[in-house]
BAZA-243264 format. One record per residue: residue in one letter; x negated, y, z negated of N, C-alpha, C in turn. Coordinates in Angstrom, 3 decimals. Each point is the difference from the previous one (the first is absolute). Layout:
BAZA-243264
{A; {X; Y; Z}; {X; Y; Z}; {X; Y; Z}}
...
end
This chain:
BAZA-243264
{X; {-49.396; 111.297; -105.093}; {-0.648; 0.192; -1.365}; {-0.758; 1.306; -0.166}}
{X; {-0.714; -0.230; 0.529}; {-1.479; 1.348; -0.570}; {0.577; 1.117; 0.693}}
{X; {0.625; -0.106; 1.079}; {0.255; 1.149; 0.585}; {0.941; 0.731; -0.776}}
{X; {1.034; -1.041; -0.661}; {1.010; 1.067; -1.599}; {-1.213; 0.365; -0.468}}
{X; {-0.881; -0.045; -0.493}; {-0.827; -0.064; -1.166}; {-0.495; 1.652; 0.561}}
{X; {-0.674; -0.012; 1.168}; {-0.358; 1.484; 1.092}; {1.076; 0.843; -0.561}}
{X; {0.791; -0.892; 0.669}; {1.095; 1.458; 0.049}; {0.554; 0.712; -1.682}}
{X; {0.027; -0.808; -0.467}; {0.734; 0.507; -1.487}; {-1.701; 0.345; -0.875}}
{X; {-1.000; 0.228; 0.110}; {-0.791; 0.872; -1.013}; {-0.073; 0.574; 0.906}}
{X; {0.085; 0.488; 1.626}; {0.304; 0.963; 0.538}; {1.296; 1.074; -0.586}}
{X; {1.011; -0.587; 0.302}; {1.078; 0.596; -0.966}; {-0.243; 0.520; -1.495}}
{X; {-0.511; -0.720; -0.524}; {-0.372; 0.133; -1.715}; {-1.097; 1.386; -0.049}}
{X; {-0.349; 0.492; 1.408}; {-1.789; 0.065; -0.162}; {-0.793; -0.619; -1.033}}
{X; {-0.405; -0.919; 0.242}; {-0.855; -0.908; -0.897}; {-1.802; -0.507; 1.369}}
{X; {-0.355; 1.177; 0.400}; {-1.130; 0.126; 1.213}; {-0.766; -1.548; -0.673}}
{X; {-0.005; -0.270; -1.448}; {-1.623; -0.628; 0.171}; {0.972; -1.889; 0.289}}
{X; {1.322; -0.162; -0.344}; {1.141; -0.844; 0.390}; {0.078; -0.417; 1.320}}
{X; {0.382; 1.557; 0.510}; {-0.286; -0.324; 1.545}; {-1.318; -0.410; 0.458}}
{X; {-1.003; 0.591; -0.426}; {-1.680; -0.823; 1.333}; {0.160; -1.410; -1.049}}
{X; {0.377; -0.078; -1.165}; {-0.257; -1.718; -0.324}; {0.948; -0.924; 1.115}}
{X; {1.262; 0.191; -0.120}; {0.993; 0.022; 1.346}; {-0.783; -0.525; 0.877}}
{X; {-0.688; 1.214; 0.990}; {-0.302; 0.026; 0.799}; {-1.051; -0.810; 0.565}}
{X; {-0.468; -0.224; -1.214}; {-1.493; -1.197; 0.209}; {0.253; -0.758; -0.119}}
{X; {1.166; -1.109; -0.707}; {0.627; -0.677; 0.110}; {0.460; -0.807; 1.285}}
{X; {0.886; 0.815; -0.183}; {0.149; 0.361; 1.960}; {-0.697; -0.674; 1.392}}
{X; {-0.591; 0.746; -0.582}; {-1.249; -0.174; 0.685}; {-0.983; -1.391; 0.253}}
{X; {0.210; -0.389; -1.106}; {-0.599; -1.296; -0.328}; {0.739; -0.908; 0.563}}
{X; {1.631; -0.432; -0.171}; {0.635; -1.026; 0.601}; {0.207; 0.356; 1.719}}
{X; {-0.436; 1.816; 0.706}; {-0.400; -0.155; 1.358}; {-1.276; -0.749; -0.057}}
{X; {-0.587; -0.028; -0.735}; {-1.309; -0.245; 0.632}; {0.125; -1.359; -0.472}}
{X; {0.434; -0.920; -0.798}; {0.102; -1.451; 0.125}; {1.084; -0.395; 0.911}}
{X; {0.769; 0.330; 0.727}; {0.690; -0.131; 0.776}; {-0.600; 0.267; 1.695}}
{X; {-1.103; 0.087; 0.381}; {-1.037; 0.608; 0.929}; {0.371; 0.911; 0.572}}
{X; {1.398; 1.291; -0.369}; {0.448; 0.857; 0.638}; {-1.212; 1.383; -0.745}}
{X; {-1.710; 0.416; 0.671}; {-0.722; 0.416; -0.515}; {0.343; 1.983; 0.112}}
{X; {0.738; -0.165; 1.181}; {0.258; 1.377; 0.713}; {0.676; 1.042; -1.204}}
{X; {1.229; -1.115; -0.581}; {1.046; 0.455; -1.033}; {-0.339; 0.173; -1.503}}
{X; {-0.996; -0.619; 0.200}; {-0.730; -0.555; -1.874}; {-1.261; 1.459; 0.479}}
{X; {-0.647; 0.085; 1.105}; {-0.463; 1.417; -0.567}; {1.117; 0.760; -0.245}}
{X; {0.263; 0.284; 0.765}; {1.198; 1.803; -0.119}; {0.374; -0.297; -1.392}}
{X; {-0.086; -1.141; -0.767}; {0.845; 0.532; -1.443}; {-0.897; 0.091; -0.720}}
{X; {-1.365; -0.887; -0.225}; {-0.748; 0.297; -0.869}; {-1.216; 1.513; 0.513}}
{X; {0.072; 0.593; 1.413}; {-0.254; 1.570; 0.398}; {1.117; 0.901; -0.924}}
{X; {1.520; -0.316; 0.371}; {0.486; 1.056; -0.722}; {0.237; -0.535; -1.725}}
{X; {-0.497; -1.171; -0.781}; {-0.496; 0.405; -1.210}; {-1.136; 0.325; -0.439}}
{X; {-1.248; 0.065; 1.031}; {-0.891; 0.826; -0.472}; {0.176; 1.200; 0.650}}
{X; {0.612; 0.721; 0.595}; {0.351; 1.711; -0.312}; {1.084; 0.281; -0.934}}
{X; {0.337; -0.584; -0.700}; {1.159; 0.100; -1.197}; {-1.051; -0.187; -1.092}}
{X; {-1.374; -0.933; -0.032}; {-0.636; -0.004; -0.895}; {-0.908; 0.997; 0.093}}
{X; {-0.515; 0.913; 0.755}; {-1.128; 0.762; 0.356}; {1.054; 1.470; -0.272}}
{X; {1.067; 0.277; 0.188}; {0.951; 1.079; -0.167}; {-0.230; 0.464; -2.019}}
{X; {0.414; -1.134; -0.439}; {0.279; 0.284; -0.918}; {-0.929; -0.603; -1.460}}
{X; {-1.527; -0.581; 0.955}; {-1.091; -0.463; -1.082}; {-0.012; -1.454; -0.424}}
{X; {0.692; -0.571; 0.648}; {0.525; -1.261; -0.547}; {-1.386; -1.239; 0.268}}
{X; {-1.583; 0.392; -0.450}; {-1.194; -0.535; 0.051}; {0.167; -1.385; 0.197}}
{X; {0.494; -0.646; -1.043}; {0.124; -1.303; -0.162}; {0.517; -0.993; 1.651}}
{X; {1.289; 0.794; -0.345}; {0.473; -0.674; 1.556}; {0.165; 0.110; 0.946}}
{X; {-1.258; 1.696; 0.431}; {-0.577; 0.279; 0.876}; {-1.343; -1.216; 0.411}}
{X; {-0.594; -0.452; -1.116}; {-1.108; -0.597; 0.435}; {1.024; -1.366; 0.503}}
{X; {1.119; -0.625; -0.341}; {0.583; -1.451; 0.225}; {0.365; 0.743; 1.368}}
{X; {0.582; 0.501; 0.555}; {0.241; 0.467; 1.537}; {-1.156; -0.242; 0.767}}
{X; {-0.750; 0.521; -0.419}; {-1.507; 0.363; 0.650}; {-0.429; -1.573; -0.138}}
{X; {0.495; -0.320; -0.439}; {-0.568; -1.798; 0.260}; {0.829; -1.177; 0.234}}
{X; {1.264; 0.718; -0.076}; {1.081; -0.717; 1.306}; {-0.029; 0.216; 1.631}}
{X; {-0.476; 1.436; -0.034}; {-0.991; 0.248; 1.396}; {-0.425; -0.520; 0.654}}
{X; {-1.140; -0.466; -0.683}; {-1.043; -0.164; 0.207}; {0.106; -1.812; 0.500}}
{X; {0.961; -0.593; -0.951}; {0.180; -1.403; -0.057}; {0.578; -0.004; 1.561}}
{X; {0.912; 1.143; 0.393}; {0.944; -0.203; 0.789}; {-0.818; 0.072; 1.738}}
{X; {-0.932; 0.909; -0.556}; {-0.997; 0.371; 1.095}; {-0.820; -1.284; 0.449}}
{X; {-0.597; -0.503; -1.032}; {-0.359; -1.173; -0.109}; {0.705; -1.474; 1.023}}
{X; {1.225; -0.237; -0.493}; {0.616; -0.581; 0.703}; {0.414; 0.687; 1.432}}
{X; {-0.636; 0.499; 0.107}; {0.784; 0.801; 1.918}; {-1.507; 0.476; 0.915}}
{X; {-0.617; -0.856; -0.930}; {-1.382; -0.125; 0.806}; {-0.368; 1.343; 0.104}}
{X; {-0.079; 0.670; -0.854}; {-0.503; 1.801; -0.443}; {-1.282; 0.078; -0.965}}
{X; {-0.936; -0.838; 0.125}; {-0.716; -0.637; -1.387}; {-0.623; 1.373; 0.043}}
{X; {-0.323; 1.094; 0.455}; {-1.085; 1.164; -0.539}; {1.226; 1.270; -0.362}}
{X; {1.071; -0.447; 0.670}; {1.325; 1.396; -0.965}; {0.297; -0.695; -1.333}}
{X; {-0.284; -1.671; -0.171}; {0.045; -0.803; -1.399}; {-0.811; 0.431; -0.879}}
{X; {-0.948; -0.588; 0.610}; {-1.792; 0.914; -0.693}; {0.603; 1.477; -0.631}}
{X; {0.442; 1.053; 0.882}; {-0.374; 1.335; -0.303}; {1.415; 0.240; -1.457}}
{X; {1.238; -0.715; -0.063}; {0.863; 0.114; -0.665}; {-0.898; -0.964; -1.457}}
{X; {-0.278; -0.770; 0.379}; {-0.395; -0.759; -1.207}; {-0.841; 1.067; -0.889}}
{X; {-0.764; 0.042; 0.645}; {-0.996; 1.053; -0.746}; {0.603; 1.816; -0.695}}
{X; {0.682; -0.139; 0.962}; {1.087; 1.482; -0.816}; {0.483; -0.914; -1.075}}
{X; {0.675; -0.805; -0.459}; {0.422; -0.772; -1.104}; {-1.082; -0.286; -1.155}}
{X; {-0.837; -0.723; 0.735}; {-1.529; 0.880; -1.049}; {-0.142; 0.826; -0.702}}
{X; {0.060; 0.522; 1.093}; {-0.578; 1.707; -0.742}; {1.022; 0.683; -0.986}}
{X; {1.483; -0.563; 0.120}; {0.904; 0.717; -1.069}; {-0.378; -0.972; -1.136}}
{X; {0.110; -1.444; 0.019}; {-0.396; -0.891; -1.039}; {-1.064; 0.299; -0.904}}
{X; {-0.894; 0.344; 0.617}; {-1.623; 0.600; -0.434}; {0.321; 0.897; -1.018}}
{X; {0.580; 1.491; 0.896}; {0.719; 1.109; -0.935}; {0.628; -0.387; -1.598}}
{X; {1.553; -1.158; 0.735}; {0.398; -0.631; -1.551}; {-0.749; -0.288; -0.593}}
{X; {-0.979; -0.502; -0.170}; {-0.583; -0.694; -0.627}; {0.338; -1.853; -0.351}}
{X; {0.574; -0.488; 1.062}; {0.660; -1.283; -0.031}; {-1.000; -1.130; 0.899}}
{X; {-0.807; -0.335; -0.698}; {-0.728; -1.275; 0.774}; {0.150; -0.800; -0.074}}
{X; {1.235; -1.029; -0.423}; {0.586; -0.742; 1.060}; {0.333; 0.486; 1.029}}
{X; {0.277; 0.949; 0.453}; {1.025; 0.369; 0.906}; {-1.356; 0.249; 1.203}}
{X; {-1.412; 1.042; -0.280}; {-0.867; -0.455; 0.593}; {-0.559; -1.282; 0.466}}
{X; {0.021; -0.653; -0.346}; {-0.663; -1.293; -0.005}; {1.283; -0.488; 1.091}}
{X; {1.236; -0.160; -0.071}; {0.985; -0.435; 1.047}; {-0.516; 0.450; 1.092}}
{X; {-0.280; 1.436; -0.253}; {0.043; 1.116; 1.468}; {-1.532; -0.718; 0.709}}
{X; {-1.484; -0.220; -0.856}; {-0.833; -0.371; 0.240}; {-0.314; -0.999; 1.113}}
{X; {1.478; -1.354; -0.737}; {-0.213; -0.945; 0.304}; {0.743; 0.315; 1.571}}
{X; {1.023; 0.488; 0.043}; {0.974; -0.197; 1.373}; {-0.923; 1.416; 1.009}}
{X; {-0.817; 0.730; -0.697}; {-1.325; 0.334; 1.568}; {-1.265; -1.205; 0.166}}
{X; {0.380; -0.532; -1.119}; {-1.714; -1.251; 0.213}; {0.884; -0.815; 1.314}}
{X; {1.290; -0.487; 0.046}; {0.920; -0.820; 0.759}; {-0.328; 0.319; 1.236}}
{X; {0.724; 1.552; -0.152}; {0.101; 0.684; 1.427}; {-1.105; 0.315; 0.890}}
{X; {-1.166; -0.017; -0.747}; {-1.400; 0.359; 0.645}; {-0.553; -1.533; 0.350}}
{X; {0.748; -0.200; -0.753}; {-0.709; -1.509; 1.058}; {0.768; -0.548; 1.144}}
{X; {0.935; 0.579; 0.182}; {0.975; -0.021; 1.329}; {-0.692; 0.989; 0.808}}
{X; {-0.709; 0.478; -0.132}; {-0.700; 0.884; 0.762}; {-1.425; 0.022; 0.149}}
{X; {-0.257; -1.310; -0.642}; {-1.143; -1.092; 0.322}; {-1.273; 1.061; -0.710}}
{X; {0.508; 0.997; -0.947}; {-1.154; 0.617; -0.687}; {-0.568; -0.516; -1.412}}
{X; {-0.442; -1.529; -0.144}; {-0.015; -0.608; -0.418}; {-1.363; 0.660; -1.258}}
{X; {-0.678; 0.569; -0.243}; {-0.874; 1.310; -0.509}; {1.030; 0.930; -1.339}}
{X; {0.692; 0.615; 1.220}; {1.442; 0.647; -0.904}; {0.654; -0.809; -0.624}}
{X; {0.128; -0.893; 0.299}; {1.686; -1.228; -0.982}; {-1.211; -0.404; -0.852}}
{X; {-1.460; -0.272; -0.018}; {-0.454; -0.626; -1.123}; {-0.302; 0.980; -1.112}}
{X; {0.159; 1.086; 0.311}; {-0.779; 1.100; -0.819}; {1.582; 0.054; -1.019}}
{X; {1.261; 0.415; 0.433}; {0.970; -0.176; -0.037}; {0.828; -1.156; -1.096}}
{X; {-0.755; -1.129; 0.863}; {0.950; -1.514; -1.369}; {-1.489; 0.208; -0.728}}
{X; {-1.118; 0.428; -0.243}; {-0.875; 0.159; -1.143}; {0.574; 1.115; -1.294}}
{X; {-0.212; 1.024; 0.713}; {1.337; 1.294; -0.561}; {1.011; -0.574; -1.038}}
{X; {1.224; -0.879; 0.755}; {0.922; -0.507; -0.822}; {-0.557; -0.920; -0.993}}
{X; {-0.656; -0.957; 0.277}; {-0.667; -0.835; -0.589}; {-0.589; 0.551; -1.230}}
{X; {-0.899; 0.993; 0.091}; {-0.155; 0.712; -0.799}; {1.184; 0.582; -1.958}}
{X; {0.874; 0.855; 1.054}; {1.196; 0.285; -0.250}; {1.150; -1.166; -1.286}}
{X; {-0.181; -0.968; 1.067}; {0.922; -1.174; -0.848}; {-0.695; -0.025; -0.773}}
{X; {-1.636; -0.858; -0.290}; {-0.846; -0.145; -1.119}; {0.633; 0.949; -1.331}}
{X; {-0.504; 1.988; 0.681}; {0.476; 0.320; -1.609}; {1.886; -0.171; -0.555}}
{X; {0.936; -0.170; 0.680}; {0.862; -0.263; -0.119}; {0.750; -1.440; -0.565}}
{X; {-1.716; -1.217; -0.077}; {0.091; -1.076; -0.173}; {1.394; -0.724; 0.276}}
{X; {0.132; 0.170; 1.840}; {1.170; -0.488; 0.206}; {-1.325; -1.180; 0.839}}
{X; {0.413; -0.930; -0.502}; {-1.230; -1.094; 0.663}; {1.098; -0.813; 1.598}}
{X; {1.177; -0.055; -0.031}; {0.293; -0.401; 1.189}; {-0.153; 1.197; 1.248}}
{X; {0.578; 1.102; -0.328}; {-0.813; 1.011; 0.916}; {-1.602; -0.035; 0.761}}
{X; {-0.587; -0.375; -0.888}; {-1.509; 0.281; -0.293}; {-0.198; -1.429; 1.172}}
{X; {0.355; -1.330; -0.881}; {-0.078; -1.127; 1.027}; {0.617; 0.275; 1.270}}
{X; {0.681; 0.125; 0.732}; {1.045; 0.582; 0.551}; {-1.060; 0.648; 1.550}}
{X; {-0.358; 1.090; -0.757}; {-1.083; 0.945; 0.708}; {-1.297; -0.406; 0.579}}
{X; {-0.750; -0.893; -1.230}; {-0.948; -0.740; 0.244}; {-0.321; -0.758; 1.299}}
{X; {1.411; -0.822; -0.240}; {0.168; -1.142; 1.084}; {0.576; 0.803; 1.575}}
{X; {0.925; 1.189; -0.255}; {-0.352; 0.653; 1.489}; {-0.916; 0.289; 0.614}}
{X; {-1.371; 0.854; -1.301}; {-1.105; 0.905; 0.421}; {-0.607; -1.737; 0.720}}
{X; {0.017; -1.032; -0.884}; {-0.556; -1.324; 0.803}; {0.390; -0.133; 1.277}}
{X; {1.266; -0.095; 0.336}; {0.186; -0.223; 1.320}; {-0.450; 0.816; 0.956}}
{X; {0.380; 1.915; -0.652}; {-1.024; 1.063; 1.282}; {-1.196; -0.901; 0.049}}
{X; {-0.825; -0.209; -0.675}; {-1.377; -0.301; 0.262}; {-0.761; -1.156; 0.646}}
{X; {1.374; -0.830; -0.176}; {-0.311; -1.317; 0.730}; {0.804; 0.221; 1.509}}
{X; {0.621; 1.106; 0.868}; {0.702; 0.252; 0.897}; {-1.459; 0.651; 0.939}}
{X; {-0.991; 1.017; -1.059}; {-1.034; 0.302; 0.844}; {-1.382; -0.817; -0.213}}
{X; {0.047; -1.274; -0.007}; {-0.877; -0.798; -0.576}; {-1.110; 0.013; -0.862}}
{X; {0.559; 1.039; -1.274}; {-0.807; -0.406; -1.488}; {0.122; -0.806; -0.257}}
{X; {-0.257; -1.623; -0.336}; {-0.195; -0.736; -0.560}; {-0.463; 0.378; -1.325}}
{X; {-0.773; 0.470; -0.056}; {-1.109; -0.030; -1.445}; {1.222; 0.665; -1.143}}
{X; {0.602; 1.401; 0.918}; {0.594; 0.890; -0.692}; {1.292; -0.719; -0.330}}
{X; {0.894; -0.538; 0.868}; {1.345; -1.021; -0.299}; {-0.333; -0.685; -1.309}}
{X; {-1.399; -0.183; 0.480}; {0.133; -1.359; -1.263}; {0.308; 0.514; -1.152}}
{X; {-1.072; 1.086; -0.072}; {0.132; 0.721; -1.792}; {0.937; 0.375; 0.110}}
{X; {0.741; 0.801; 0.424}; {1.351; 0.608; -0.365}; {0.818; -1.657; -0.363}}
{X; {0.132; -0.900; 0.752}; {0.607; -1.486; -0.443}; {-0.532; 0.211; -1.452}}
{X; {-0.876; -0.824; -0.420}; {-0.888; 0.209; -1.039}; {0.681; 0.967; -1.086}}
{X; {-0.261; 1.217; 0.243}; {1.355; 0.944; -0.750}; {0.965; -0.244; -0.482}}
{X; {1.101; -0.290; 1.050}; {1.316; -0.352; -0.034}; {-0.103; -1.684; -0.428}}
{X; {-0.457; -0.236; -0.150}; {0.091; -1.409; -1.433}; {-0.476; -0.156; -0.505}}
{X; {-0.336; 1.316; -1.087}; {-0.636; 0.089; -1.241}; {1.504; 0.909; -0.839}}
{X; {0.577; 1.032; 1.103}; {0.935; 0.452; -0.343}; {1.400; -1.149; -0.039}}
{X; {0.313; -0.832; 1.108}; {1.132; -0.479; 0.001}; {0.678; -0.760; -1.218}}
{X; {-1.177; -0.564; -1.018}; {0.366; -0.977; -1.149}; {1.001; 1.307; -1.358}}
{X; {-0.422; 1.195; 0.336}; {0.609; 0.858; -0.493}; {1.066; 1.047; 0.251}}
{X; {1.040; -0.882; 1.083}; {0.837; 0.052; 0.319}; {0.963; -0.701; -0.560}}
{X; {1.063; 0.498; -1.359}; {1.149; -1.137; -0.093}; {0.726; -1.183; 0.755}}
{X; {0.449; 0.574; 1.379}; {1.182; -0.595; 0.633}; {-1.101; -0.931; 0.797}}
{X; {0.241; -1.018; -0.737}; {-0.316; -1.482; 1.028}; {0.251; -0.192; 1.028}}
{X; {1.271; 0.431; 0.750}; {-0.385; 0.154; 1.894}; {-0.962; 0.916; 0.189}}
{X; {0.401; 0.952; -0.717}; {-0.972; 0.759; 1.336}; {-1.161; -0.109; -0.061}}
{X; {-0.922; -0.702; -1.292}; {-1.130; -0.019; -0.440}; {-0.324; -1.425; 1.314}}
{X; {0.887; -1.136; 0.450}; {0.239; -0.773; 0.524}; {0.344; 0.238; 1.150}}
{X; {0.439; 0.601; 0.650}; {-0.249; 0.882; 1.224}; {-1.498; 0.501; 0.285}}
{X; {-0.097; 1.062; -1.018}; {-1.791; 0.694; 0.705}; {-0.898; -0.951; -0.107}}
{X; {0.491; -1.556; -0.918}; {-1.615; -0.690; 0.104}; {0.080; -0.346; 1.572}}
{X; {1.532; -1.213; 0.739}; {-0.385; -0.065; 1.021}; {-0.284; 1.237; 1.289}}
{X; {0.342; 1.000; 0.397}; {-0.466; 1.051; 0.349}; {-1.595; -0.020; -0.008}}
{X; {-0.384; 0.153; -1.189}; {-1.613; -0.009; 0.035}; {-0.700; -1.381; 0.492}}
{X; {0.738; -1.058; -0.442}; {-0.422; -0.978; 0.580}; {0.517; -0.185; 1.464}}
{X; {0.918; 0.538; 0.711}; {-0.234; 0.340; 1.570}; {-0.814; 0.643; 0.359}}
{X; {-0.518; 1.440; -0.638}; {-0.950; 0.685; 0.364}; {-1.412; -0.653; 0.261}}
{X; {-0.231; -0.985; -0.829}; {-1.356; -0.336; -0.619}; {-0.088; -1.429; 1.229}}
{X; {1.249; -0.077; 0.743}; {0.105; -1.233; 1.002}; {-0.573; 1.166; 1.356}}
{X; {0.428; 0.616; -0.510}; {-0.660; 0.999; 2.009}; {-1.482; 0.446; -0.560}}
{X; {-0.468; 0.291; -1.549}; {-0.872; 0.188; -0.090}; {-1.310; -1.022; 0.736}}
{X; {0.534; -1.213; -0.613}; {-0.608; -1.384; 0.716}; {0.154; 0.121; 1.879}}
{X; {0.761; 0.390; 0.410}; {0.320; -0.302; 1.064}; {1.021; -1.534; -0.014}}
{X; {0.354; -0.361; -0.710}; {0.810; -1.175; -0.260}; {1.499; 0.247; 1.054}}
end
């Protein structure tokens, strides 16, 4: 079906539609574990976006490419693509998109054991999520940042981040998310205590 959408968009001369259909197709291939096919489709979409100046969709292509590289264990490439996407999000003034890119970069840096850069990017994300009154996103990043500190045996810093997450968690409207966060924080506290 998505192949048909790509072909139809191409026939009617709709490059934005073609690039979007290619991104959707790439996502399906990625979910199916077909990373080479996924990469080909998203890079085709990226070429169209760059040709026609679709900056918002270009950043989506870069994010998808970064995620594909992360799944392929090419973490440094993943960080590069995510940084390129972040640059576009900054130029577009897309604060929510910036926060998502920064969070992904932090996660990828954690995979590279660059815990200091990981911490910096998580905390940048927390700041943006605070500005956006995104309590769920803020709590999520605080918990992830606490886990990063725990991974580098900085128990005091991990505890402080958990404490901040606990002040944000009650502001999240969805009770299931609040409960999940509380369970994650309790598990991190157990690790801090060595239980």
